[in-house]
Steps between C-alpha positions, in 0.01 A plus 500: 500500500320713752378852424295777673208636307139646522239261415123532454257266678173677458332831504722755689709198615857570415776335689880559498643152580791271424439203273690248298541526133481170310800369301577684178357338183712475178250746333508757774707787653592553866515879559580746773242778512666827628228752456125523428274812468152464652211510259146590558416171318647310796269701731211385283611140522535525878152650521339231284713192590388191305219714336760678298523358141873450528516338840445123532199369689702291734742763660381414847679169454749605234585870545665687222762785519400852432683772309581533137699817439832340589871499402774260604781267405493148368656256747476159310392407146322182425662279223258582240570872511874520554567624147275810561548596867797513731545515876559852608287659224255774603154473386149647528174327420187560287241357732213483249528190272311455184191281495458461885405690810783336690762746605793543728389673823157325487516147375831331587591330819878540432522824307396851615678842540468512879727209577874477537538215266268334254481241210403628155273241342541372137194680379666846555820380324305357207313827448815708523382689800836509698660819376879562534590831673839659491443806732699575807200526731246237576226752568497619130436128402210473741339807357519380135150357534337823614698700253391271215149623583580847403705390198214286388255790532702711267540213250114443524376837392392501137396740224312464178499618140162609343390252258731225606426216745851475664619631828842676543616394841690737743463858599513753214864599401540867560147513642340650803472274811343554841523296818209586731554442870845402405738624777487183698763221476349328194440831317865587571609166350302571180667849479843343544423234235360743242802744549774230497400200305712413208268602219629779285404856597233523242308212672459716820225747549584866432273590800460315818259654766485323844211601744439447863320673782784491745768769469751302709475201273526724196804673631664175580434372145654809355821447711534139396400550126539866425364694205866611426610141460198423284571792278841367420334175390272684273187498724312806656414367843243696698371431844154638599284494818155475360344491843510881533393580129172654436471304178753224481383392157551841353837527665617175369377564151681841497829318579431290188438794278120445513513179288487239762724208581601203298559271796349550853588261794273491795661390823218540753173303507295812543219567269565872479860421396393254229243764366770770499715279295224433256436867474853588396547245231568623158425341164578127515601547855557180724409499856685230701319425824805370706348520848356170626170556694397276775120577436375244241241753410730791442392724208529845345347698232657496156425718200368266233437788264886538485535127471283498181623835345845575653630129505571518873552161679590332823736221601571335836808319607560307819855371457791448267613191305823321511660731227398800711671341799813439284496872394467605872790271601717629215427865565559470868819303468641762261400784723261651252198506741498515879277243667568652839245763417236241596640400841397679823537220771770241581453190727624145573311182455351528845308810389323318208193358679386818669599727204305285252191464703499884555636614164200731399551694835865570459568819318766548236628284205661154488592316817825320423587177706840349546443130578816428693491782754292586799368856493153656558339676207657843507434814285810629330382845618530375868866380467651828624294522812566123581866568430534721805498175707579226247824514299350276226226749424751795538713353214198397292368866527837633388508271199138593402550866552799487262266358241210759518341311781458182295596137572811394309753226432738635759234496770391156399852366531548660836171373630574135385850520668392658819130426591434215738449176314154325526563139598154389607 
């Protein structure tokens, strides 16, 4: 069958084109890919082309499909997998397989998130990387992969017991936690997860302090995830602008009662923020460097006196595993967390090439693509203005305004039913 998709041919050479999929093998799945959220990893692959470790050397002759944060429906099941999968079943995908750099969105000719249809190869099925999804909105399934990153970060933190050589994984139950530079989309996702995950109340921090240097971002965060709501869940949630503080470290330590924090997450690759996080660690405090720098020589000072005498330590995470994705899909499907917190822009498949190549220059959070429609990449905040002359955007603005300005299942359903189809 024929599909439309975005393929990579070389450095900064992405092309939206029609191409024929091969016949389905007995150990494969034919899928309809409804949504994909654009990832900076795709931008990096586009910049590097065949030099990227996940991208094949021969893409000039055998291009691969980009995109890996996708959600869709199974169309046809090969004979070998009919006991496990059914046509019509919704799915998300764990793109990172074990034991190989090959991954959807980089390495495969017939499978990637920015294509209307694709073929799931046997290697993904054998590694159990196709994950069932029961939610009512495709975008939540697309965002399971980025959500798994914050879930994995919480699980990766660890703490120690003096005289023992074992690590207790996870944030400290009932402890003090801080998220520095945390009012952006991924920081909000972590706050949402910490407050609403299914662990018992005693496994949540007693104090959660979130910092930023932008009052507008902090105010928006407080509207979406309010201190009053957090209090009902047993967490004291405090938002603070450290940009106007004479002594941010003293301010943050005072909020923690002067003892420092058990768990500190750094969401900006800025040396001063890393050093601030180090300075507020308490005994056995764990600093999680979540922000991914582009500078391969990025560094910051760290107090090794405290490492030796105060048992402070550091961990870094750059993604979640398959179990983290399953947790994200389950929480999203049950309405425990709200993946829409991440989304700031919506577009059709014809927006993918320009958006991917210019991703670092586009402000905001996640850029969500719907593969079967034609639509320029559009900020949700611009819907109302565009709606003055376009009924589609007028209705989308109304649906988002009714949901605290966030993308939602009703808006997705309306868009899919009323936006112009992309036919190539």
